[in-house]
Every structure is written in structure tokens, then in C-alpha cells.
C-alpha positions as CSV (number, residue, x, y, z in Angstrom):
1,X,-25.0,-28.1,-10.5
2,X,-25.1,-28.7,-14.2
3,X,-23.7,-26.4,-16.9
4,X,-27.1,-24.7,-17.5
5,X,-27.5,-24.0,-13.8
6,X,-24.0,-22.7,-13.6
7,X,-24.6,-20.2,-16.4
8,X,-27.9,-19.1,-14.8
9,X,-26.2,-18.6,-11.4
10,X,-23.4,-16.5,-13.0
11,X,-25.9,-14.3,-14.8
12,X,-27.7,-13.8,-11.5
13,X,-24.5,-12.9,-9.7
14,X,-23.5,-10.5,-12.5
15,X,-26.9,-8.9,-12.5
16,X,-26.9,-8.5,-8.7
17,X,-23.4,-6.9,-8.9
18,X,-24.5,-4.5,-11.5
19,X,-27.5,-3.4,-9.4
20,X,-25.3,-3.0,-6.4
21,X,-22.8,-0.8,-8.3
22,X,-25.7,1.3,-9.7
23,X,-27.1,1.9,-6.2
24,X,-23.6,2.8,-4.9
25,X,-23.0,5.4,-7.7
26,X,-26.5,6.9,-7.1
27,X,-25.9,7.1,-3.4
28,X,-22.4,8.7,-3.9
29,X,-23.9,11.2,-6.3
30,X,-26.6,12.2,-3.9
31,X,-24.0,12.5,-1.1
32,X,-21.9,14.8,-3.1
33,X,-24.8,17.0,-4.1
34,X,-26.2,17.0,-0.5
35,X,-22.8,18.1,0.9
36,X,-22.5,20.9,-1.6
37,X,-19.4,19.6,-3.2
38,X,-20.8,18.9,-6.7
39,X,-21.6,21.2,-9.5
40,X,-19.6,24.1,-8.1
41,X,-22.0,24.8,-5.3
42,X,-21.2,27.8,-3.1
43,X,-23.3,26.6,-0.2
44,X,-21.7,26.0,3.2
45,X,-21.8,22.6,4.9
46,X,-22.6,22.5,8.6
47,X,-20.8,20.1,10.9
48,X,-21.5,19.4,14.5
49,X,-18.2,18.7,16.5
50,X,-18.1,15.1,17.8
51,X,-15.9,13.6,20.4
52,X,-12.4,13.1,19.0
53,X,-12.9,15.7,16.1
54,X,-10.1,18.0,15.3
55,X,-9.9,20.9,12.8
56,X,-7.6,18.6,10.8
57,X,-10.0,15.7,10.7
58,X,-13.0,17.9,9.9
59,X,-11.1,19.7,7.1
60,X,-9.9,16.4,5.7
61,X,-13.3,14.8,5.7
62,X,-15.3,17.8,4.4
63,X,-12.8,19.4,2.0
64,X,-11.5,16.6,-0.1
65,X,-8.9,17.5,-2.6
66,X,-8.2,20.8,-0.9
67,X,-5.0,21.9,0.9
68,X,-5.7,20.9,4.5
69,X,-3.9,23.8,6.1
70,X,-5.8,26.3,3.9
71,X,-9.1,24.5,4.7
72,X,-8.4,24.7,8.4
73,X,-7.6,28.4,8.0
74,X,-10.9,29.0,6.2
75,X,-12.9,27.0,8.8
76,X,-11.3,29.1,11.6
77,X,-11.9,32.3,9.7
78,X,-15.6,31.5,8.9
79,X,-16.4,30.5,12.4
80,X,-14.4,33.1,14.3
81,X,-12.1,30.5,15.9
82,X,-8.9,31.9,17.4
83,X,-7.2,28.5,17.9
84,X,-7.6,24.8,17.3
85,X,-9.6,23.9,20.4
86,X,-13.1,22.6,19.6
87,X,-16.0,22.0,22.0
88,X,-18.2,18.9,21.5
89,X,-21.5,20.0,20.1
90,X,-20.2,23.2,18.4
91,X,-21.8,23.8,15.0
92,X,-19.1,24.7,12.5
93,X,-19.8,26.1,9.0
94,X,-17.5,24.6,6.4
95,X,-17.1,27.2,3.6
96,X,-17.2,26.1,0.0
97,X,-14.1,27.2,-1.8
């Protein structure tokens, strides 16, 4: 490649990287809005228990930045759970707090 081709290639790579970053930020923004975690939404998120899920893993994934033990307590309280045992396929409401 000559110098002109190198510059053109670098511009193309930079442009593609900028487009990928823009798409990533838009996707993350929609994900936060969809999950009810942006803009102070008070809506609950619904999670279906999958094989291997625990209250800890569900709380960690769906309540980022929150105290995990408090999140687990709130999930148990909201769903009327007496312990930590979960059944696959159970629909859990994850409270916004």
C-alpha cells in the first residue's frame, strides 16, 4: 500500500470504529430504559428463573449498584418468598428501588 492508501484505510477504520461505538451506546441506552433502570423509573422488571439462577445472581444482574443483600430482601418481600429456593420458570418481579 502506498501512503495515500494507508491514510484512506485509517480513515475507514476510524469511521467504522466510531459507528460501532455509537451503535453500542444507543443499544446500552435502550437496554437501560427497557429494564426500567434509567431516568428514575419506578416500574418493576420481570425475570423468569433459569437453570442455575440464584437470588444472589438475579439481584446482582438486575440491581446494579445496589446493596445485594438489600436487593435480595426486596425481591423476596415483593414475591412472597420465604427462603432462597427458586423453581425454574418462576416469574419474579424485581422492584425498582
